[in-house]
C-alpha positions, -999 to +999 in steps of 0.1 A: -131-436-411-148-470-414-136-495-439-160-504-467-159-542-464-178-546-496-148-534-516-125-564-515-097-549-536-081-515-539-080-489-512-110-503-493-117-470-475-135-451-502-118-434-531-125-403-552-103-377-569-111-352-541-103-377-513-070-387-530-059-350-532-069-346-495-049-377-485-019-367-505-020-332-489-020-349-455+009-370-465+029-339-476+023-324-441+034-356-424+065-360-444+074-323-440+071-328-402+095-357-403+070-385-396+055-412-418+029-440-418+043-473-428+019-502-429+027-539-422+011-572-414+016-590-381+045-611-396+066-581-406+057-555-380+086-564-357+109-548-384+094-514-376+103-516-339+129-490-329+118-465-355+102-437-333+096-414-363+070-438-377+034-432-366+014-462-354-007-481-380-030-511-375-012-545-380-033-563-406-029-590-432-039-576-466-036-587-502-005-573-520-028-552-543-044-536-513-011-525-498+000-509-531-033-491-534-031-478-499+003-463-506-008-449-540-039-432-525-019-416-497-035-435-469-001-449-461+034-434-469+048-469-474+042-506-467+062-537-459+050-564-483+060-601-484+077-613-515+057-645-511+025-625-518+040-605-546+050-637-564+014-650-561-004-618-571-011-612-608-016-580-627-003-557-598-005-520-606+029-505-598+022-470-612+034-441-591+052-466-567+086-481-562+094-514-545+127-517-526+141-551-515+150-552-478+162-588-475+148-621-462+130-624-429+134-659-412+102-675-400+092-694-369+063-712-354+049-698-322+028-718-297+013-712-263+039-723-237+017-753-226+009-765-261+010-803-265+034-803-294+068-818-298+098-794-302+118-802-332+092-825-348+095-828-386+066-807-400+037-828-410+049-860-393+035-873-360+061-880-333+060-898-299+053-876-269+035-849-289+020-839-322+027-814-349+000-787-345-022-772-372-010-737-382-035-709-380-031-688-411-048-657-427-075-662-453-063-674-487-075-641-502-048-621-483-019-646-478-018-672-507+020-671-508+024-678-471-001-706-473+016-722-503+050-721-485+035-738-454+018-765-475+051-772-492+066-779-458+039-805-451+021-784-425-017-787-419-034-753-422-064-739-405-078-706-418-084-678-393-110-663-415-116-625-415-125-622-378-089-623-366-073-588-371-052-577-341-023-595-325-045-601-294-071-617-317-046-642-331-031-650-297-065-654-281-075-679-308-046-703-300-048-700-262-055-734-247-049-752-280-021-768-299-026-744-328+005-725-340+011-692-356+038-682-381+058-653-368+091-636-375+120-655-360+132-626-339+124-611-305+092-591-306+070-577-278+040-587-298+047-624-294+065-623-260+039-646-244+045-674-269+071-700-273+089-697-306+106-724-327+125-719-360+105-730-390+120-759-409+151-780-403+187-779-415+212-751-417+199-716-409+206-703-444+183-730-459+153-725-436+121-709-450+119-671-450+098-643-463+115-619-488+106-584-476+098-554-499+092-518-490+066-501-512+070-463-514+057-434-535+077-429-567+090-396-554+102-410-521+138-398-525+125-362-524+115-367-488+142-370-461+121-390-437+113-417-464+150-418-474+159-423-437+132-450-433+144-469-464+180-468-452+171-479-416+148-507-427+174-519-451+200-519-423+176-538-400+168-563-428+205-570-434+211-574-397+182-598-394+196-621-421+229-623-403+211-630-370+187-655-386 
């Protein structure tokens, strides 16, 4: 199925009453078989590691409204959504959905190992021996909350536009440059080739983070696999806060 790029909001993959019924039927079969499709962006995808009952889904930055619609339409069985984006979005449609808080995800800056930047430099301030890099970020249409947080930290932003989708796209864009990416401050195979520094200064509990929410169908408690997923992701989120 090819995404309709002319449809900027909503499901984005074509919607009709018949298609929705078909997708919800497919969801029922998935959940009955004990598997589920949970969507996430590149920032939150590491939280899904170690959940073998979850089917693979593309890692994409999407607007909060799009994530909710994908779950409502049955394209996804759930989605991890940043609280930063939920705060920025207006008029979100929560019908037929439930949002569960999972905790806060500490953030970090990731660079190529040979990037000419200074470890520990105060964001936004030049320092001898290196310089604070620009941060490559998603388009403002899909991550306004993340962009606002980084601007408040004094960081200079450079938009990745809509051409960067996969992890390889983002890593390839910063290769050979001092550009940085924002990633989860935890070990992840996706960013194993990059050097990671915690975002912000001061005590760990005062550093910037992304509140994480899990969007699920309103009837999620009727499905054992979704109950198990919510419980495990909540446990992982709580452990992440302790580690962060």
